[in-house]
N, C-alpha and C positions, 0 to 999 in steps of 0.2 A: 504494500500500500504506500502511495506517495503521501507522506504525512503532511507536507506543506499544503498539498491540494485538499486533504481532509480537513486541516485546520481552517483553511479559507472557506470551504463549503459549510463547515460547522458555524463559523462566525456569521456567514450570510444567512443561514437558517435561523440563528439565534436572534439577529436583529429583525428579521421578518416577522417574528412572533411577538414583538414588542408593540405596545400601543404608544404612538408618539406623544399623546397628551399626558401619559403617565410620567414622561420625562420633561415636561414643560414645553413641548413643541406642538404647534397647531396641527390638528388632524387634517382638516381641509379635504376637498374633493379633487384637488388637482394633483395629488400624489400619484405618480406612475407606478410605484412599487408599494407593496404591503409592508407595514411596520416602519422601522427607522431607516433613514437614508444613510449612505456611507459617510457623508459629511457630518451628519448628526452624531454618529458613533465616534468619529474622530474627535469631534468637539467634546463629547462626554469623557473621552479617554485622554484628552489633552495631547493628541498626536496629529501629525500632518495628514490631511485627507488623501494626498497622493500615496503616502507610505502605507496608510491603512488599506487603500485600494490594492496596492501590491501584495499585501498579506492575503486579502481575499482571493486574489488571482493566483495565489500559490507560487509567487516569484521567490527566488532564492535570497530573501532578505533575512537579516539577523534580528529576531524578535527577542528582546531582553525580558528578564523576569519582571522588571518594573513595568514594561509596556503591557505584559500579560495581566499583571495585577490591576492596572488601570482599566483594561478592557473588561476584566471580570467584574470589577465594581461598576463600571459604566453601563454594562449590559445586565446588571443584577443577576449574574449567573448563580446557580445553586452550587452547593459544595461539590457534587458529582461533576457538574459541567466545568467548574473551575479546575478540578483535578485533571479532567480530560484535556483541556487546552494546554495545560502545563506539560502533560505527558506527550502530546503531539509535538510540541515545540522543543522537547528535550531539555526543559528547564526545571529547576527545583523550586517548588512553591514555598515562599518564605513563611507562609502560614501553616504549612504542613507539619512543621516542627513545634508549633505553638502548643503549650500545655492544654490538655483537654480535661474535662471533669471525669473523675474516676467513679462518680456515682452511678452504680448500676440501676437500671430501671426497676421499679417495683414488680413489674410483670416478669422480668427475667429472674429476679430473686425468688419470686413465688414459684416459678417454673423449676428452679434448682431444688427447692424444698420438696417438690413433688416427684422428683426423679428417684427411682428405686435403687440405683447403683451409686457409688461414690461420685459426687460432682461438686465442683467449686468454680468460682469466678476469680480470675486474676486481673488486676488493674495494670496501669502503664508501667509501674515499677515492680510488678509481680506481688503487690499486696493482695492478701486474701480478702476479697470484698464480700463474699458470701459462700456458704457451704452447707451441705445437707447433713442429716444424721449419719448416713452411711460413711461419708467422708470423715466426720468427727470420730466415728468408731475405728476407722482405719488408722487415722493419725492420732491414736490414743496418746494422752499426755501433752498434746498440743492443741488441736482443734476442739477437743472435748472439755477444755478448761474454760472457766468463765472469763470473759474479757474485762480487764480492769481499765478504768478511765485513764489512768496515768501511763499505761504501757504503750509502746510503739505499735503501729498497725502490724498485724500478723503478716509476715512477708515470707514467701517461699524460700528465697535465698538465705535470709537470716536463719530460718529453721534448718535448712540443709547444712549450712556451714557453722552456725553458732550454737545450735541446740545439741547437747550430748546424745539425746535419744534418737536423732536422725541417723547416726552411723549404725546403730543397732537395728533400726527399722529397714533401711534401704539396702537391699542386696547389691553387692559389688559397688559400694558407696563411691569409691575413687573414680570409677568409670562414669557413673551416673552424674556425679557432681561436676566432673570436667565437661561433660556434654551440656549440662544445664548452663554453665557459664558461657559456653560457645553459643548456645541458643539465645541467651539473654543479650549477648553482644550484638547478635544479628537483629534481635527485636528492637534494640534501642539505638541502632547505628546512626540514625539521622538526628538524634537529640541527646548526644552525650554531654552537652553543656548545660542541660537542665539542672537547676539547683538541687531538686529532690533526688535526682539520679546521681549527681556528684556526691551528695552526702551519703547515700546508700553504699556506693562503691567504696568510698573512703572508709566507712565503718567496717565493711566486710574485709577490706585489705588489712586494716589494723587488727581485727578480731580473728582472722583466719589466715595463716600462712598458705594453706592450700588454695583459698580463693585468690590470694595475691599472685601465686604461681600460675594458676589457670588464666587469670586475667592478663598477665604479662605475655602469655603465649599468643594472644590475638587470634585464637581460633574462632571461626564464624560458621555456624551451622543453623540452617532453618529448622524451626521446631517441627518435630515429627512424632508420630504415634508409635505404637509397637508395644511389646511386652514389658511390663513393669512388675518386678518381684519384690515382696516385702516379707521380713521376718517379724510377724505380728506377735506382740507380747502374750496374747491369749490364744490365738488361732494357729500359730506356727507359720509355716511358709504358705503365702497366698500370692496368686498371680493374677494380673489384669492386662487387658488390652486398652491402651490409652488412645483417646481421640480428642483433639482440640478443635473447637469451632469458634468463629468470630461473629458476633452480631453485626448485621449489615449496617445498622444505624449507629453503632459504637464499636468500630473495628479496632479501637485501642484496647478493648477488653477481650478476654479469652474465657470460653466456657470449656472446662476440662472434664471429660467423662472417663471413668475407669470401669470397663466391663469385665466382670469376673471371667477368667480364662479357665474353661472347663477341660481343656485338652490335657 
C-alpha cells in the first residue's frame, strides 16, 4: 500500500465528513464539495494551502509530527483516527506516551469477579488493579491479604522480585523472572521517562540484584501466553495456560487469565 496516497485519501475523506458551520465557516449553497475545503483545513491547521494540497495528493512531502498534531486537532479526529494518520506518516504521536488513567472500568472489574478461573487486571506499570477469588487463592499470602491504606499498590514486579514467597511459588523462578523483565521493557518502551515508571524501576534495582541484572541486559520480549507452573503452599504443583487480553477502549490495561492445565 502507498501510505502517502492512503494518508491523502484519508484526510480528504475526513474533511468531507465535517460540517463547515461547526468550525465557524459558512455553509452556503455555492460549495462545490461536501464538508470542508482544503483551504479551510489548512487554515485550521495553520499550514500552507499548497502544502496541504500536496499531502492530499500523496506527493513525497515530509509531514512532521507537529503538522500531524495540528491536522488532528483541526479536523477533530478521534483517538483511533489520530493514531492512524501518525502510523501512515511514520511519525511518533507525542500524545501516545502521555500518562493515561489506570482506573479500570466498573464493568471490567465486575467481569473479572465473575470469571471462574484465576484472573486479574494489570495497569500501565503492572499494578494489580483488580483480581478475583481464584487469583487470590493462587497467590496465597499476597492477593488474599487485606489491602492497607498506607501500603504501595500491589505490583506484579514488586511481588516477583521483592516478596520472599514469590520464589517458592513460581516454578523455575530465575527463568520466569528474567522473561517478565524483558516483557515489561517491551511494554513500556515508549514511556521510560514517566515519573511513576522511573520510581518503580529504581526501587526494584535497589531492592533486587536480580532485577538490576535483568534490566541491564536490555532484553525485549513481547508478552506471550503459555504454560505457567506454581508450587502452591496447599495444593502442591499446579499448572495453567496463560492468556493476556487488552480492552479495546483501554489498551494500556491487561486482562490476564490462567486456565487450569489438565494435561
